[in-house]
C-alpha positions in Angstrom: -55.7 -56.1 9.6 -53.4 -53.9 7.4 -50.2 -54.9 9.7 -49.8 -58.1 8.2 -49.8 -61.5 9.9 -46.1 -61.8 9.2 -44.8 -59.1 11.0 -43.2 -59.7 14.3 -44.8 -59.2 17.7 -41.8 -56.8 18.9 -42.4 -54.8 15.7 -46.0 -54.5 16.0 -45.5 -53.3 19.7 -43.0 -50.6 18.5 -45.3 -49.4 15.8 -48.5 -49.1 18.1 -46.3 -47.0 20.6 -44.8 -44.6 17.9 -48.5 -44.4 16.5 -49.4 -43.2 20.2 -46.8 -40.9 20.8 -47.8 -39.6 17.1 -51.4 -39.1 18.3 -50.2 -37.6 21.7 -48.1 -34.7 20.0 -51.3 -34.5 17.6 -53.7 -33.9 20.4 -51.2 -31.3 21.9 -50.9 -29.2 18.6 -54.8 -29.0 18.6 -54.3 -27.5 21.9 -52.2 -24.7 20.7 -53.3 -21.1 21.7 -54.4 -19.0 18.5 -52.6 -15.6 19.0 -52.4 -12.0 17.7 -49.7 -9.9 16.0 -48.5 -7.3 18.4 -50.1 -8.6 21.4 -48.1 -9.5 24.6 -48.3 -13.2 25.9 -46.9 -14.1 29.2 -47.2 -17.6 30.8 -44.9 -20.2 33.0 -43.2 -23.4 31.8 -41.7 -26.1 33.4 -40.6 -29.7 32.6 -44.2 -30.7 32.9 -45.6 -27.4 31.0 -45.1 -26.7 27.6 -47.1 -24.0 25.5 -47.7 -23.8 21.7 -49.1 -20.4 20.2 -50.3 -20.4 16.6 -50.4 -17.3 14.1 -51.4 -17.1 10.7 -51.9 -14.4 8.3 -52.0 -13.9 4.6 -49.2 -12.6 2.2 -50.0 -10.7 -0.2 -48.2 -11.6 -4.1 -44.6 -10.2 -4.6 -44.8 -8.5 -1.0 -42.0 -9.8 1.0 -43.6 -10.1 4.6 -41.7 -10.5 7.5 -42.3 -11.1 11.3 -40.3 -10.2 14.4 -40.5 -12.3 17.6 -39.8 -10.5 21.1 -39.1 -12.8 24.1 -38.0 -12.4 27.7 -37.7 -14.6 30.8 -36.9 -13.7 34.4 -34.8 -16.6 35.0 -30.6 -16.5 35.0 -30.2 -19.9 35.5 -28.1 -21.4 32.8 -28.8 -24.7 33.6 -32.4 -24.5 33.1 -33.0 -21.7 30.2 -36.4 -21.0 28.5 -36.5 -22.7 24.8 -38.1 -20.9 22.1 -39.0 -23.2 18.8 -40.5 -21.5 15.6 -41.5 -23.7 13.3 -42.6 -22.2 9.8 -43.6 -23.4 6.5 -39.9 -24.1 5.3 -37.6 -24.2 8.2 -37.2 -23.9 12.1 -35.8 -21.2 14.4 -34.6 -21.8 18.0 -33.0 -20.2 20.7 -32.5 -20.2 24.2 -32.8 -17.4 27.3 -30.8 -16.5 28.6 -29.1 -16.0 25.2 -25.0 -16.8 25.8 -22.4 -15.2 24.0 -18.5 -16.0 24.3 -16.1 -13.3 23.6 -12.1 -13.4 23.7 -10.6 -15.4 26.3 -13.5 -17.7 27.4 -15.2 -14.4 28.5 -19.5 -15.1 28.9 -21.9 -12.8 28.0 -25.8 -13.3 28.7 -28.8 -11.3 27.9 -32.4 -12.0 29.2 -34.6 -10.2 26.1 -34.3 -11.4 23.0 -35.8 -10.4 19.5 -35.5 -12.3 16.2 -36.6 -11.8 12.9 -38.2 -14.7 11.2 -37.2 -15.9 7.8 -39.7 -14.1 5.1 -41.8 -16.1 2.9 -42.6 -14.9 -0.5 -45.6 -16.3 -2.4 -43.5 -17.5 -5.1 -45.6 -17.8 -8.3 -48.7 -17.0 -6.6 -51.6 -14.9 -8.3 -53.7 -15.1 -5.1 -52.8 -14.2 -1.4 -51.4 -17.5 0.4 -52.0 -18.1 3.9 -49.3 -18.6 6.2 -49.1 -20.4 9.7 -46.3 -20.0 12.4 -46.2 -22.2 15.5 -44.0 -21.0 18.3 -43.5 -23.6 21.3 -42.2 -22.4 24.5 -40.5 -25.1 27.0 -38.0 -25.6 30.0 -36.7 -28.5 31.7 -36.5 -26.6 35.0 -38.3 -28.4 38.0 -39.9 -24.9 39.2 -42.0 -22.5 37.1 -40.2 -20.0 34.8 -42.2 -17.0 33.6 -41.4 -15.9 30.0 -42.9 -13.2 27.7 -43.9 -13.2 24.0 -45.4 -10.7 21.2 -44.9 -11.2 17.5 -45.3 -8.2 15.3 -45.3 -7.6 11.5 -42.3 -5.6 10.1 -43.7 -2.4 7.9 -40.2 -1.5 7.3 -38.3 -4.4 6.0 -37.3 -3.6 2.3 -34.5 -1.0 1.9 -35.5 1.7 -1.0 -32.5 2.7 -3.1 -31.2 6.0 -2.5 -33.2 6.5 1.0 -31.6 6.6 4.3 -32.7 3.6 6.8 -32.4 3.9 10.2 -32.8 1.6 13.2 -31.1 0.3 16.1 -29.5 -3.0 17.1 -27.7 -4.9 19.9 -26.2 -8.5 20.3 -29.5 -10.2 21.2 -31.3 -8.0 18.8 -30.1 -8.3 15.3 -31.7 -6.7 12.7 -31.5 -7.6 8.9 -33.4 -6.2 5.6 -34.0 -7.1 2.3 -33.0 -5.0 -0.6 -33.8 -6.0 -4.4 -32.0 -4.4 -7.4 -33.7 -1.8 -9.7 -33.8 -2.6 -13.3 -30.3 -1.6 -15.0 -28.5 -1.5 -12.1 -25.7 -4.2 -12.1 -23.8 -2.7 -9.1 -24.6 -1.0 -5.8 -22.5 -0.1 -2.8 -23.9 -0.3 0.9 -23.1 2.9 3.1 -23.4 2.1 6.8 -22.5 4.9 9.2 -23.0 5.0 13.1 -22.5 8.4 15.0 -20.6 6.3 17.9 -17.6 4.1 17.2 -19.0 1.6 19.8 -20.0 -1.2 20.2 -18.2 -2.8 17.4 -20.9 -4.4 15.0 -20.5 -6.5 12.1 -22.4 -5.7 8.7 -23.3 -8.9 6.2 -24.6 -9.6 2.7 -26.2 -12.6 2.8 -28.3 -14.4 -0.1 -32.2 -15.1 0.4 -31.5 -18.6 1.7 -33.1 -19.5 5.0 -31.9 -19.7 7.8 -30.2 -16.1 7.9 -27.2 -16.2 10.1 -27.9 -13.2 12.4 -26.2 -13.9 15.6 -22.2 -13.6 16.6 -20.8 -16.9 16.4 -22.7 -17.8 12.9 -22.9 -14.2 10.9 -19.3 -14.9 9.4 -20.7 -18.5 7.8 -22.2 -17.2 4.9 -22.3 -14.2 2.4 -19.9 -10.7 2.5 -18.8 -9.3 5.8 -17.1 -6.3 7.4 -16.7 -5.5 11.0 -17.6 -1.7 11.5 -17.2 1.0 14.6 -18.6 4.7 12.6 -18.2 3.1 8.7 -18.5 0.6 6.7 -18.9 -0.3 2.9 -19.8 -3.0 0.8 -20.1 -2.8 -3.2 -22.5 -5.6 -4.3 -22.7 -6.8 -7.9 -25.9 -8.3 -9.3 -24.0 -11.2 -10.8 -23.0 -12.7 -7.4 -26.8 -13.1 -6.4 -29.1 -14.8 -9.2 -32.2 -13.5 -7.9 -31.3 -9.7 -7.9 -32.1 -9.6 -4.4 -30.2 -9.9 -0.9 -30.5 -9.3 2.9 -28.3 -6.7 4.7 -27.5 -7.9 8.2 -26.6 -6.1 11.3 -24.8 -7.7 14.1 -23.8 -6.2 17.4 -20.7 -8.1 18.9 -20.8 -8.9 22.6 -17.3 -7.0 23.1 -15.2 -4.5 21.5 -12.1 -6.6 20.9 -12.6 -7.5 17.2 -12.7 -3.6 16.8 -9.7 -2.5 18.9 -11.6 -1.6 22.2 -11.2 -2.6 25.5 -13.2 -5.1 27.3 -14.5 -3.4 30.6 -13.3 -4.9 33.8 -16.5 -5.6 35.0 -17.3 -8.1 32.4 -14.5 -10.5 33.3 -16.2 -13.7 34.4 -20.0 -13.7 34.6 -21.9 -11.5 32.3 -22.6 -8.4 33.7 -26.2 -7.4 32.5 -26.5 -3.8 33.0 -23.4 -3.1 30.9 -25.0 -5.4 28.3 -28.2 -3.7 28.0 -26.4 -0.6 27.1 -24.8 -2.3 23.7 -27.4 -0.5 21.9 -26.0 1.1 18.3 -27.8 3.6 16.3 -27.2 2.6 12.8 -27.8 4.2 9.2 -27.6 2.3 6.0 -27.8 3.8 2.2 -27.8 2.0 -0.7 -26.9 3.9 -3.5 -26.2 2.4 -7.4 -22.3 2.5 -8.0 -20.5 3.8 -11.1 -21.6 2.5 -14.6 -19.4 0.5 -16.9 -19.1 4.0 -18.7 -17.4 5.5 -16.2 -14.6 2.4 -16.4 -13.8 2.8 -19.4 -13.3 6.7 -18.9 -11.3 6.4 -16.2 -9.0 4.1 -18.2 -8.7 6.1 -21.2 -8.0 9.1 -19.0 -5.1 7.0 -17.0 -3.7 6.1 -20.3 -3.6 9.8 -22.1 -2.3 11.4 -19.1 1.0 9.4 -19.1 0.9 9.3 -23.0 1.3 12.7 -23.0 4.6 12.6 -21.6 5.6 10.1 -24.5 4.4 12.9 -26.7 6.5 15.8 -25.2 9.4 13.1 -25.3 9.0 12.7 -29.2 9.0 16.1 -29.6 12.0 16.9 -27.4 13.7 14.3 -29.6 12.5 15.6 -32.9 13.6 19.4 -31.9 16.9 18.0 -31.0 17.4 16.3 -34.1 16.3 19.2 -36.2 19.2 21.5 -34.3 21.6 18.8 -35.2 21.0 18.6 -38.3 21.2 22.4 -38.7 24.2 22.6 -37.1 25.9 19.8 -39.0 24.6 22.1 -42.1 26.1 25.2 -41.2 29.7 23.2 -39.8 29.9 21.9 -43.4 29.3 25.3 -45.0 32.1 27.2 -42.6 34.8 27.8 -44.7 38.3 26.6 -43.6 40.7 26.1 -46.5 37.7 25.0 -48.9 36.9 22.1 -46.3 34.2 21.8 -43.5 35.7 21.7 -40.2 34.0 20.0 -36.8 33.7 23.3 -34.2 32.5 23.1 -30.7 29.2 23.9 -30.4 29.7 26.5 -27.5 32.9 28.9 -27.0 34.5 27.2 -23.9 36.1 29.2 -21.2 38.8 28.0 -18.1 40.0 28.9 -15.3 42.3 28.3 -12.5 40.9 26.3 -9.4 40.4 29.0 -7.7 38.8 31.0 -10.4 35.5 29.5 -10.0 34.3 29.9 -13.5 35.4 26.6 -15.1 33.0 25.2 -17.4 31.2 28.1 -18.1 29.7 28.9 -21.8 31.0 32.4 -23.3 28.0 33.6 -24.9 29.9 37.0 -25.5 30.8 36.5 -29.4 28.3 33.8 -30.8 29.6 34.6 -34.1 33.0 33.6 -33.8 33.1 30.0 -32.5 36.2 28.3 -31.2 37.5 25.2 -32.9 38.1 22.3 -30.8 41.3 21.3 -32.9 42.4 24.9 -32.0 42.3 24.0 -28.0 45.7 23.0 -26.3 46.2 19.6 -25.6 44.6 17.5 -23.1 47.0 16.0 -20.3 45.3 12.4 -20.1 45.9 10.7 -16.8 47.2 6.8 -16.8 44.4 5.0 -18.1 44.3 1.5 -16.4 42.6 -1.3 -18.1 42.5 -4.1 -15.4 41.2 -8.1 -15.1 37.6 -8.9 -14.6 38.3 -8.7 -11.1 37.9 -5.1 -11.3 34.5 -5.4 -12.7 33.2 -6.6 -9.1 35.6 -4.5 -6.9 35.4 -0.7 -5.7 39.7 -1.2 -5.3 41.8 -1.8 -8.0 44.2 -4.9 -7.5 47.7 -3.5 -8.9 49.4 -2.2 -5.9 50.8 0.8 -8.5 47.4 1.9 -9.3 46.2 2.1 -5.4 49.1 4.0 -4.7 48.2 6.5 -7.4 44.6 6.6 -6.3 45.8 7.1 -2.7 48.0 10.1 -3.8 45.1 11.3 -6.4 42.6 11.9 -3.8 44.5 13.5 -1.1 44.4 16.8 -3.5 42.8 19.4 -2.2 41.4 20.4 -5.5 40.1 17.2 -7.5 38.8 17.1 -11.0 36.8 14.6 -12.9 39.8 13.5 -14.7 41.6 12.7 -11.4 38.8 9.9 -10.8 38.3 8.5 -14.0 41.5 6.8 -14.8 40.0 3.5 -15.3 39.4 2.1 -18.7 35.8 3.3 -19.8 34.9 -0.1 -20.8 35.7 -1.6 -17.3 33.7 0.7 -15.5 30.7 0.8 -17.9 30.6 -3.1 -17.5 30.8 -2.5 -13.7 27.8 -0.4 -13.9 25.8 -2.7 -16.1 26.1 -5.2 -13.3 23.5 -3.1 -11.2 21.2 -3.3 -14.4 21.3 -7.1 -14.8 20.9 -7.8 -11.0 18.1 -5.7 -10.8 16.4 -7.7 -13.5 17.1 -10.8 -11.7 16.0 -9.3 -8.2 12.4 -8.6 -10.0 11.8 -11.7 -11.5 12.6 -13.8 -8.4 10.7 -11.1 -5.9 7.6 -10.4 -8.4 6.7 -14.0 -9.3 6.2 -15.2 -5.7 4.5 -12.2 -5.0 2.1 -12.2 -7.9 1.1 -15.5 -6.7 0.4 -14.6 -3.4 -1.7 -11.7 -3.6 -3.8 -14.3 -6.3 -4.1 -16.2 -3.2 -5.2 -13.6 -0.9 -7.6 -12.4 -3.6 -8.9 -15.8 -4.0 -9.3 -16.0 0.0 -11.7 -13.0 0.4 -13.9 -13.9 -2.7 -14.7 -17.4 -1.4 -14.5 -16.6 2.6 -16.3 -13.1 1.9 -14.1 -11.8 4.9 -13.5 -8.3 3.8 -11.6 -7.7 6.5 -8.5 -9.4 5.3 -7.9 -6.4 2.9 -7.5 -2.6 4.0 -9.1 -1.1 1.2 -10.7 2.6 0.8 -13.9 0.8 0.8 -16.1 4.0 -0.5 -14.0 4.2 -3.4 -13.2 0.5 -4.3 -14.6 -0.4 -7.8 -14.4 -4.2 -8.4 -13.5 -5.6 -11.6 -13.5 -9.1 -12.4 -11.5 -10.9 -9.5 -10.3 -7.7 -8.4 -12.2 -5.9 -5.5 -10.2 -2.5 -5.9 -9.5 -2.2 -9.4 -8.5 1.5 -9.5 -6.2 1.1 -6.7 -4.2 -1.3 -9.4 -4.8 0.5 -12.1 -3.6 3.9 -10.9 -0.1 2.5 -10.7 0.1 2.0 -14.2 1.9 5.6 -14.3 5.0 4.0 -13.0 5.1 1.1 -15.4 4.7 3.5 -18.4 6.9 6.3 -17.1 9.5 3.8 -16.3 9.4 2.3 -19.7 9.7 5.8 -21.0 12.5 6.7 -18.9 14.5 3.3 -20.5 14.1 4.6 -24.1 15.0 8.0 -23.7 18.4 6.4 -21.7 18.7 4.1 -24.4 18.4 7.1 -27.0 21.6 8.7 -25.3 23.6 5.7 -25.1 23.1 5.0 -28.6 24.0 8.8 -29.6 27.1 8.5 -27.4 28.0 5.0 -28.8 28.3 6.7 -31.9 30.6 9.4 -31.1 32.9 6.7 -29.4 32.9 4.6 -32.5 34.3 7.8 -34.6 36.3 8.9 -31.6 35.0 12.2 -31.2 36.7 14.0 -28.8 34.0 15.9 -27.1 32.7 12.0 -26.4 36.2 10.8 -24.8 37.7 14.0 -22.9 34.6 16.4 -22.2 32.0 16.2 -20.0 31.2 13.9 -17.4 31.8 10.5 -18.2 28.8 8.7 -19.6 27.6 5.4 -17.7 24.2 4.5 -18.7 24.2 1.2 -16.3 22.7 3.1 -13.1 20.3 5.0 -15.3 18.7 1.9 -16.8 18.6 0.6 -13.4 16.8 3.1 -12.2 14.0 2.7 -15.4 13.8 -1.0 -14.1 13.3 -0.1 -10.5 10.4 2.6 -11.1 8.7 -0.1 -13.5 8.8 -2.5 -10.8 7.4 -0.1 -8.2 4.3 0.4 -10.2 4.3 -3.3 -10.6 4.6 -4.7 -6.8 2.7 -1.4 -5.8 -0.4 -2.9 -7.9 0.2 -6.3 -6.4 0.3 -4.8 -3.2 -3.3 -3.0 -3.8 -5.0 -6.1 -4.7 -5.1 -6.8 -1.0 -3.1 -4.3 1.1 -2.8 -5.5 4.5 0.0 -6.1 7.2 1.4 -9.3 5.8 2.7 -7.8 2.4 3.0 -4.1 3.3 6.9 -4.5 2.0 5.8 -5.0 -1.7 5.0 -1.6 -1.8 8.1 -0.3 0.0 11.0 -2.4 -1.2 11.6 -0.5 -4.5 11.1 3.0 -3.0 14.1 2.1 -0.7 15.9 0.9 -3.8 14.9 3.9 -6.3 16.0 6.6 -3.4 19.6 4.5 -2.6 20.0 4.1 -6.5 19.3 8.1 -6.9 22.3 8.8 -4.3 24.5 6.2 -6.0 24.2 8.1 -9.5 24.5 11.2 -8.0 27.6 10.3 -6.2 28.9 8.5 -9.3 28.2 11.5 -11.5 31.9 13.2 -10.2 33.4 10.0 -8.6 32.9 7.3 -11.5 35.9 5.1 -10.1 34.9 4.8 -6.4 31.3 4.1 -6.7 29.9 0.9 -4.4 29.8 -2.6 -6.4 26.2 -3.8 -7.2 26.6 -6.6 -4.7 27.4 -4.5 -1.9 24.7 -2.1 -2.9 21.8 -4.8 -3.3 23.0 -6.2 0.1 22.8 -3.2 1.8 19.3 -2.6 0.4 18.6 -5.9 1.5 19.6 -5.1 5.1 17.5 -2.0 4.8 14.3 -4.2 4.0 14.8 -6.3 6.7 15.3 -3.7 9.2 12.0 -2.5 7.9 10.3 -5.5 8.5 11.6 -5.9 12.0 10.8 -2.6 12.8 6.9 -3.3 11.6 6.8 -6.5 13.6 8.8 -5.4 16.7 8.9 -1.7 16.7 5.4 -1.1 17.8 5.6 -0.6 21.6 9.4 -1.8 22.0 11.7 0.6 23.3 14.7 -1.4 22.8 14.2 -1.9 19.2 13.9 2.1 18.6 17.3 2.3 21.2 19.2 -0.2 18.8 17.9 1.2 15.5 19.1 4.8 16.6 22.4 3.5 17.5 22.8 1.8 14.2 21.4 4.9 12.3 23.9 7.2 14.0 26.9 5.0 13.5 25.9 4.3 10.1 25.9 7.8 9.2 29.4 8.2 10.5 30.6 5.4 8.9 29.3 6.6 5.4 30.4 10.5 5.9 34.0 9.0 7.0 34.0 6.7 3.6 32.6 9.9 1.4 35.1 12.3 3.2 38.2 10.2 2.3 36.3 9.2 -1.0 36.9 5.0 -0.4 40.5 5.1 0.7 39.5 5.0 4.6 39.4 1.2 5.1 38.7 -0.5 8.6 40.6 -3.6 9.3 38.3 -5.7 11.6 40.7 -8.1 11.6 43.0 -6.3 14.4 42.0 -7.9 17.5 44.2 -5.3 19.4 41.7 -2.6 18.8 44.3 -0.4 16.8 41.5 0.8 14.9 40.4 3.3 17.6 43.8 4.7 18.0 43.8 5.1 14.2 40.6 7.1 13.9 42.0 9.3 17.0 44.6 10.2 14.7 42.9 11.1 11.8 40.1 13.1 14.0 43.5 14.9 15.9 44.9 15.4 12.5 42.0 16.8 10.8 39.9 18.6 13.6 42.7 19.9 15.9 45.8 20.7 13.9 43.7 22.0 11.0 40.5 23.3 12.5 40.5 26.4 11.0 40.1 24.8 7.6 39.3 21.2 7.1 41.3 19.6 4.2 37.8 18.9 2.2 35.6 22.0 3.0 32.7 21.5 0.7 32.6 17.5 1.6 32.9 18.6 5.2 29.8 21.0 5.1 27.6 18.7 3.5 28.6 15.5 5.9 28.1 17.8 8.9 24.6 18.9 7.5 23.8 15.4 6.6 24.8 14.0 9.9 22.7 16.7 12.1 20.0 15.7 10.2 20.1 12.3 10.6 20.7 12.7 14.4 17.5 14.4 14.3 15.6 12.1 12.8 17.1 9.5 15.1 16.2 11.3 18.0 12.5 11.8 16.5 12.4 8.2 16.3 13.4 7.3 19.5 11.3 9.8 21.4 7.8 9.6 19.4 8.1 6.2 17.9 6.0 6.4 14.9 3.5 3.5 14.4 4.1 3.5 10.3 7.8 2.4 10.7 8.1 1.7 7.0 7.0 5.1 6.1 9.4 6.6 8.6 12.4 4.5 7.1 11.8 5.6 3.8 11.4 9.5 4.9 15.0 9.0 6.1 16.0 8.0 2.7 14.1 10.7 0.8 15.6 13.4 3.3 19.3 12.3 2.8 18.5 12.2 -1.3 17.0 15.5 -0.9 19.7 17.0 1.2 22.5 15.5 -1.3 20.6 16.8 -4.7 20.9 20.4 -2.8 24.2 20.2 -1.8 25.0 19.0 -5.5 23.0 22.0 -7.2 24.4 24.6 -4.5 27.7 23.3 -5.4 27.6 23.2 -8.8 26.1 26.9 -9.1 28.9 27.7 -6.6 31.3 26.8 -9.2 29.7 29.1 -11.9 28.2 25.9 -13.6 25.1 26.8 -15.7 21.8 25.0 -15.3 20.1 24.7 -18.7 16.7 25.2 -19.3 15.6 21.6 -20.0 17.1 20.4 -16.3 15.8 23.7 -14.7 12.1 22.9 -15.8 12.5 19.2 -14.4 13.6 20.6 -11.1 11.0 22.8 -11.3 8.2 20.5 -12.3 9.6 18.0 -9.6 9.1 20.3 -6.7 5.9 21.1 -7.8 4.7 17.7 -8.4 6.2 16.5 -5.2 4.5 18.9 -3.3 1.2 18.0 -4.6 1.8 14.1 -4.3 3.0 14.4 -0.7 -0.5 16.2 0.1 -2.2 13.6 -1.6 -0.2 10.8 0.4 -0.7 12.4 3.8 -4.5 12.1 3.3 -4.7 8.8 5.0 -7.5 6.6 3.8 -6.7 3.2 5.5 -4.2 1.8 7.7 -3.1 -1.7 8.1 -1.5 -0.8 11.4 -5.2 -0.6 13.2 -8.1 -2.9 13.2 -10.1 -3.4 10.0 -13.2 -1.4 11.7 -10.8 1.3 12.7 -9.3 1.5 9.4 -12.5 2.2 7.7 -13.2 5.3 9.5 -10.8 6.7 7.4 -12.5 6.0 4.0 -13.5 8.7 2.0 -15.5 9.0 -1.1 -13.5 9.2 -4.6 -12.3 12.2 -5.6 -11.4 12.1 -9.5 -14.0 10.9 -11.9 -16.2 9.0 -9.1 -13.6 6.3 -9.7 -10.0 7.3 -8.4 -9.4 8.2 -4.7 -6.8 10.6 -2.9 -4.6 7.6 -2.9 -5.0 7.1 -6.7 -4.1 10.4 -7.2 -1.0 10.1 -4.8 0.3 7.3 -7.3 -0.1 9.3 -10.5 1.8 12.4 -9.1 4.5 10.3 -7.6 5.2 8.2 -10.8 5.3 11.9 -12.5 7.6 13.1 -9.7 9.9 10.3 -9.9 10.2 10.5 -13.6 11.1 14.2 -13.4 13.6 13.4 -10.7 15.2 10.9 -12.9 15.2 13.4 -15.6 17.0 15.8 -13.4 19.9 13.6 -12.6 20.0 12.5 -16.6 19.9 16.3 -17.5 21.5 18.2 -14.8 25.3 18.0 -16.2 24.1 18.7 -20.0 26.1 22.0 -19.8 29.4 20.4 -18.9 29.3 18.3 -22.6 31.9 20.8 -23.8 33.8 21.3 -20.9 37.3 19.2 -20.4 37.3 16.9 -17.7 40.2 18.6 -16.2 38.3 21.3 -15.6 35.3 19.8 -14.0 35.6 20.1 -10.1 34.8 16.9 -7.7 32.5 17.9 -5.2 
């Protein structure tokens, strides 16, 4: 025979045995029951009985035919389930009834009714109809008979049409998926899914046309792009990610709501509660529409650049007008008769007054035709100027005992003027403030590089795994470009970078003009106006630029782990603005760069602790509120005594408390009718009342967004200080010129509009990804930018105007002697 004589006897026996088994299977397949679609079949199976149903149908060319299998069983015995095996031309699909799902903490959920969609078969390249065959095996290892039900139907609505809402229902044991094909000339679509009720929790997945389709809770995350969902979900899909130009949209209902932020009913603990499980049906509507065209990307990018280039144009025009005015004024000065020679005249007549006259620094416009000459003014009494060693560059207090004594005497005067607090050598002080600039450059480099590396990793993980629950976007307005999932959120931060660079250019221009005046020993630059130190202004410009860079990095993948990228430089900007405002009238006693940055680091550390531990921890809020109040009191003491009140913590006999009591007794009891420094006292009382109110509010309500709460503390203090500064400036008859007045009005208007869009919350990493998507909304500008992008535009503009306010607010004092400029 064909077996061959050389084959061993054992091999021949095994071969004949296998041949007999194959013949038995062959005979069983011929005993399969022909079955029809849409007909219910019932039967019983056990370990000795197996049923096979055969279905055949003809698929049309180019048509995607899908079949759905409905099965159920009356047995809830998990030891002997009923097994269903579906054999198709290109694959096998199997499951058991009861169908078992496992949730968190090893909870078990069972389902008796199971519906599955079979992987569709297309007649690829076939011009004629193609006959298809499907076999369904029903079996069980139970020693007793188990009843089952079976029905197979052909899906009439399996393909989703573009722009047409598609409605259906689904449950954990009855997952659904549908087919979609890109229309011609459409490169990107957005899948919008909605549901009237938040729960049950579900998962929306987009998978390539590959069998098997992963449509169960334990495997839906194995392939494609997916999101968890309560009421809303939105996924943007690009044609380039699907070579065939088509995909499946899969909908899976989870057996419990823990993943979406919901609670698990106590009735489901332990063994599955079938009654409750049967109610986990979710009504879903899905709509697939074309996304924006590439032309919209170009228009939006151009609009973004043009909007901020207008500020460059405005700055250029202002600089040109200022140059023309200087040239014109110089020509007038050169042409004025004075013994045949031109003399340098003051640009404005100047009037002075006594400390209680409240008219110093005012500009006399009553006789513009008769300007007074600076040379005719009485000699300015110059204070002792100290040029210390390099130690003074890094310390608040001068190392020379004589100088320290003079500072103590000067700062206890009832009426202080800028000349009293600008006794240090100008070059030393300027060098001290430049340390801020170089330090923030170092911080920016060492901070930004790891941030960029980390967000690139985040974005890579999202793209590789398809898990869109990692990042908290506004998915209804998230436009991808390249590897970025939300390019619009990144692009909208360009304003911070552009306006930060513009502010640096403006400061550089002012710095160069001031240096030229100092080189020719111009009396206006040496003895008039607020001392010009530009180090903090340069630092503010760098901080604004870095805020744009780090905010863009944060919005590459916003989530719980990298929130501090977006807020760190916000704290620094608020702190730098307060330091600059204080330094304006206190040039010699401002904080050193090292202590200032150490304070910023402590604030960022507190922000991290607040986000991690401050959600429901009452002790954290108690400690933070105490720290907030104590810190406000300590800073108030430092400001009130202009840095001359020092606490010696090395004194172990607690004599510090006796000293504080003596100070309070002297200033508050013996002089209770009028404090020694009334203006500062009013500011500090108001500031402490505001800060104590904020501390009580935080302790009572414990806001979820601790980072924003902490930033609000800084902003409130900055606005309070700025308002006090402007009020005191007006109270002392100083004038606000048109440019700073315009900047103040623009700042107020733009900040108001910006905060309106900021509070239009579109996502929140404090909640679950599914709950965050409930806040998602459509684009509001050019179908490209959402409300948060508009916040980026307006906040960058508002901060730029705020910086200009600080830069130009005291321009009216440039022709006022420093010994006539009050300190407040």
